[in-house]
N, C-alpha and C positions, 0 to 999 in steps of 0.2 A: 420382096422378102427381104428383110435388111440382114447385112453382113454378119454373123456370129462374131467374128474377128476381123472388127476393122482396123483397118491402117492406122497408126496412133501418127497425130499430127503435132510437131511444133511449131509453131506460126510466129512470125516475125515484129508483129506489128497489132496491138490492141489499146483502144481507151476507154478500157472498163472504170480506170482510176478517175478520171475526168467526168464518167457519169454519176458515179455512186459520191465524189465531192459535191457535184452541183445538188443533188437529194439534201446534203449534207445531213444532219442528225446523228445521234449516237446509235442509229442502228446500221450505219452504213457498213459497216463488215460484216453483220448478220444478213444483209440483204445479198451480198454476193455467197456467202456460204450456203443460207437455207435456198436461195433462189428467188427471184421475184418477176413478175411479169413485164419486164422493161429491159428495151436495149437488147442487146445481141448477146453478151456473157453473164453468166454467173457460174457456180459449180456444180449445180446438179446438171448444168445443160451443156457444160463442157464433157463432162461425163460421159454424156448420152451421146455428144457427137465426135468422141475418141480425142477431143484436145488435151495433148497432154501437158501442154504449157506453153509458154510463150514470153515475146518481152513485152512486157507491161509499162504504157507510156506514163511518165509525168509530163503533164502539158499546160502551160499558162494560157488559157483563151485571152483571146484580143476582145474585151467585154465593151471595148468603144466604136464609135463607127469609123466607117472607111474614110481615108483621106479623099482629096480631090482628085486623086489619079488612080484609085480605087483597090489602094493597098491597105492590108492591114495596120496598124497603129503597133509600135514595139510597147509591153508593159516597162513599166519603172523596175529597179532592181528590187526596191521595197516588196512592191506588189508580186515581182516573181518568188522571190525569198518565202512571201508567206503562203502562196501557194502551195510551192515546189514541198517546202518543209512540210506543208498538211497531208499531200498527197503520198509524200514519202513514209508517213507516218501511218497514214490508212492500209498500205501495204503492208507495214509492218504490224499493224495491230489485225489483219484479216490474218496472216501466218500465226501469229498469238492464238487469235482465239479457234481458228481452223482444226487446232489440233491435229496437224499432220495432214490436214487436206491441202494445204498449199505450203508449198516450200521456196522461200526467196533463196536464189541458186547463185554461187560466188565460182563456181567451177564447171567444168563438164561432166566431172564425176558426180556432182550434186545434182546437175538436170539426170544422169543414167539412174542414178539412185531413187530420184523421185519417180519416174516413169514407170520403175519396177515396183516400185510401192505402192501405186496409184494415187501418187500425191501430186499437185498441181505445180510444174515446173516452172515457177515464175522468175524474169530476169526483171532486175531492177532499171530502167532505162529513160534518159530525160530526154524530152522533145523539145529543142529551143534551151540552152542553157543562160539564160537572162539572170537567174539567180544567182551567177557565179561572177565575181568580179576580176578585174585583168592580174590580180595578184596570184588568182587560181587557189587560195586557199581552201575555198570551199570545194574544190573540186577532190581535195585531198582527205577531206571528212567524210564527205558522199561515198567515197570509194571506201572508206573504213566500213561506213553505214551499208555495203552492198552492192552498189554505183558499178556495173559491168559495160553498160553503154551509152552513148547518147549521142545525139543529132546537133551539132554545135549551134545549127538555128532551126526554127519552123518557118514558113513560108511569111520571113519580114527580115527588116536587119536587125542585129545587134552589134555589140562590140568586137563580134569575132567574127564576124561573116555576112553574106547578104544571103538571106534566103527567098528562094524563087517566087514570084508573087502568082497566083493562079490566072493563068492566061489561057486561050482559046483561039484559034489556032496560035502557037508561038513554039519558038525555039527556048531552051532554058539557059538562052545566052541574053541574060539580064542582069546588068550590076556588074561590080567589081569584086575581086576576088578576096582572100583571107586578109585581115587586117595583121598589123604585126603582132597584137595580142591572140588573134586566132592562131596564128604559126605556130607561138608557145603552148595552146591549148592542145595543137595536134601532137607536140611533141611530147606534152606530159602523160596523155593519154596512152600513148605509144610505150612510154617508161612506164604507166601504172598497168598496161595491158587492159584497157578500156576500150571495148570496138566503137568505131567510129562511123557512125549512121549519114549518108550521105542523099538520104531519098529528098529532102526539104532543101538542099544548097541549091544555088545556081551553079551555071557550067563553068564559070570564072574559077570558082571557090572547090569545084569539084577535082580539075585539073591542079590547084594550088595542094590539094590534098592528095592526089594522086602521085605530086612529085616530092613530098614531103614524108609521109607516111610509111612504117615498115612493116604494115598490117595488112590482109587482104581489103581489096575494096567491097563495102559493103551497101547495097540500098535496100533498106528493110521492107518497105513497101511502095514499090515504083514498078512501072510497066514501060512498055514498049511505043517508044516515039512515033516508030515509022509505021504504025499501025493506028495509033491515036494521038495525033500531034498538040497533047496537051504539056505545057510546059514545065510539069511536075515530071513527065515520063523522061526515060534515057534513050538517046541516040546512039547510032551501031557505034559510034567511036567511043563513047561510054561502055556499052556493053563489053565491046573488047578490051577497054581496060581493065575492067572488072577480071573477065579471063584470065585474062593477062597473071594478075596478082592472085587468083584461086580464089577469087570473092564469089557474091554471089547476088541474086538479085531475087528479093520477095515479091510475089506477083498480089498487088492491091485488089480487092473485091469491089471497089470503088466505081460505079459503073461509069462514072465522068471519064477516070480514067483509062477503061476498056471500050469505050464508044467510040469507034472511028468519027462519029460526029462532035464526039465532046457533048453530049447531052446527058442530064440524069434521068435514064430512062429505066426505071425500076422493073421495066419490062424484058429489059434485056437477058438473052438467054445464057445459059452456063456454057456454051459453045464460043463464046468473046472470050472466058477466061481461058479455056481450053486452047484459043488462038493464041494468047500471047505466050502461055506455057511453050508451044508448039515454037515461036518465033525465036525465044530465047533458047531453046533447045537445039533448034538448028544453026543458031548463030554462033553460040557459046559452049555448048554440051551440056548436058543432063548434068552432070555435077556442079550446075553455077545457077541451078532456078529452085525454089523454094514456095513457102506460102508467107504473106504478109500481107495478112486479109484486112488488117484497119476496121474491125471489128469495134462498134461504139463509136465510131469517129468519122462513118461516110454513109454515103447512101448504097444499099448493095441491092442484089436483084432479087425481085418477088420470089423466085425459085430457091433461095435460101433465107428462112426468116430468121433465123440466128444461127447458133454455133453447134445447135443440134443437129440442124443439116448438113453441116462438115463433110460427112461420108458421101453426098452425093457429088459433092466436087471430086471427091476421091474416083467415085465411080464413074464419073465424066471422063477423066483422065485412062482408065482402064477401058472405057470405052473406047476412047482415042488411039489404043494401041500400047499404051504404057504399062509394061509388065512388073510382076513385083517386085523386082531389084530397084525398077526407075521409080516405083511409086515410093518406097523405102528411102530413094535419098531425097525425092522432093518434097514427101512428108517432112521429113526430121532428120535424116541422118547429113544432109547437105549443111542444114543450120547447126548442127552438131561439131561436126568437122571443121568448119569455118571459126565457131567461136573457139574450140580448141587451140585451133592454127594462132588465134588472136589473144585469146587467155593464157594459153602454156599449160593449161591444166583443164 
């Protein structure tokens, strides 16, 4: 029997804008608002699954083939600018056409109000800032348009940093750290109170940001390297640094990042997700773990068809011994706390 009072979830990462953009057409916004039989997230399914909101990523896909080393090519600035503005515009259009069904949140007060009103609390996030030039002028324009979170890189290099390639088994220690442009970007994000997401950056870049940033360290959709030795996952030392700054880790539902073998096995049980949560809680505390689903961006377990099945994850955590207070922290309170510390409101 379904829980009549499901725990609301604020999620650290989804790629619904990418899915809608790839579908193109003037109905992209309405497909999210009215719902469709595709992907993981739309507004009706979010309501059914008690997904109260989350970071909605703008991501410019690498459409060209992998290079000889198996790495994704970096899009040009012109390519990135076109796609970034298109997806950001799509998010704004959804807000306009949803008539209160979705709110682009610029503060934690906005998030709390949206959750009370039953509006999807969306945070404008960019994953890989290839559209931004070294002068950073576009960063200020995007911030004025509502940008409140960014990952300097996806898993490819750009002028700011070196994204960690997808490798298994592998440590995240691949490539150099931040460039001079990257250091300027982090300082500007701190000044503007834009959250910096570490999920796709390599280890050298992680530690450069840890030295520079005055905000909590956050990995919005990453898992535990000690369980699954994927290059995208966090080492124990990185987890400790996140704890020491009051930051958090959003646990990714992607089976390749949960599975100790690294396989994209969609039959993986929900206990694999719980195992990563348990590890983070035991190592750095329950205040530093949250959801970072990667819905619409990765292969997830067959036990979770889409966001409507999100309560199954909450109940799996409850069955593993997490009480109401802990569930509320993991489901939404930890994200709101860290965003408030970063944004200042």
